[in-house]
N, C-alpha and C positions, 0 to 999 in steps of 0.2 A: 666311473673312471672319467667320462667326458666332463661331468660336473666339476671334478677336482681340477682338471686341466683348465677349464674355463675360469674357475675361481683363482687359480694360481696366476693365470695370465692377467686377470683384472687387478690383482694385488700388485703384480710387477709393474703394470702400467701406472698405477696410482702412486707408487713410490719412486718411479723413474723421472718424475717432473723435476725440472731444474730448481735449485734452492732459491733462486730469486723470484720464482713465480708467485709465491705468497709471502709478502713482507709488508712492513709498515713503510709506506712511501711518503708520509707527511714530512715536510721540511719547512724551514723558515728562511726567508731572504732577509738578511741583515745588512743595512747600509752603514758601513764604517769608512766610507770613501772620502768624506769631507765635502762631497757635492751631492746634489739631488739626482736620483735615478728617475728618469722619465718613462722608460720602457723596460719590460722584463719579458723574456721569452724562454720557454723550455719545452722539451718533448723528447720522445725516445730517439736515441742516436740513429736508429734505422730509418727515421723520417728526415729527408733532406730539406723539408720546408719548415721554417720557424713558426708558421701559424700566426695566431693573433697575439697582441700585446696583453699579457696576463695582468698588468696593472689597470688596464682599461682606461677609464677617465681619471684615475688616480695617479699620483706620483709618490715616490718614497724619499722623503727628506733624509738628510744625513742624521744618523743616530736613531733612526726608526727601523722597525722590522714588520714583516707581514708573513703570515703562514699560508701554505698551500698544500693541497692534497690532490696530486694528479690521479686521474682515473686510470684504470688499467693495472697492469702488472709491474713488477719491479724490473730491474735490468739496467742497462746503460742509458743515461739521459744526457742531453746537451743543454747548456744554459747560456743566455746572452743578456747583458744589460746595456742600456743606452743612457748616458748621462745627459744632463741639461745642455751641455755644450756640444752634443752630437757625437762625442767619442763613444766607442763601444769596446766591450771586452767579452770574451767567451771562455768557457771551460767545457771540455768535451769528454764524453764517455765516462761519466760519473756513475758509479753503482748507487742507484737511488735507495737501495736497501741498506747501505752502509753510511750514507751521508744524511745528516739531519739538518744541516745548515749550509746555505750558500751565502758567502760573505763578499760584498762589494768593498774593496779596499782601494787605497790610493794607487796601487800597482795593477789593479785588475779585479778579477773575481776568483774565488777559490771555494772548494767544497771541503767541509769539515764533518 
């Protein structure tokens, strides 16, 4: 009896995990803005710190794209770009399990 209860509890815990816990978090940053992107930041929405520039020493010219695979789980992520002229744009609380592309446009950035 105790074994059945233990097994049932373990099965319930395994299936109760949120749907976003295991998903494909890979995405592409595509620059369709008409200007060069100098910096790119992203991370879980639960983290208020943008962290490091994910382009590092690189830049992303207009018309180019770059792929990223965040570590960790899915869920809500925030994204920020900084263009060569210093202007910035952000898109917040993007479900990284559903978006496969972050696009820099002349009007800002959007998740698709």
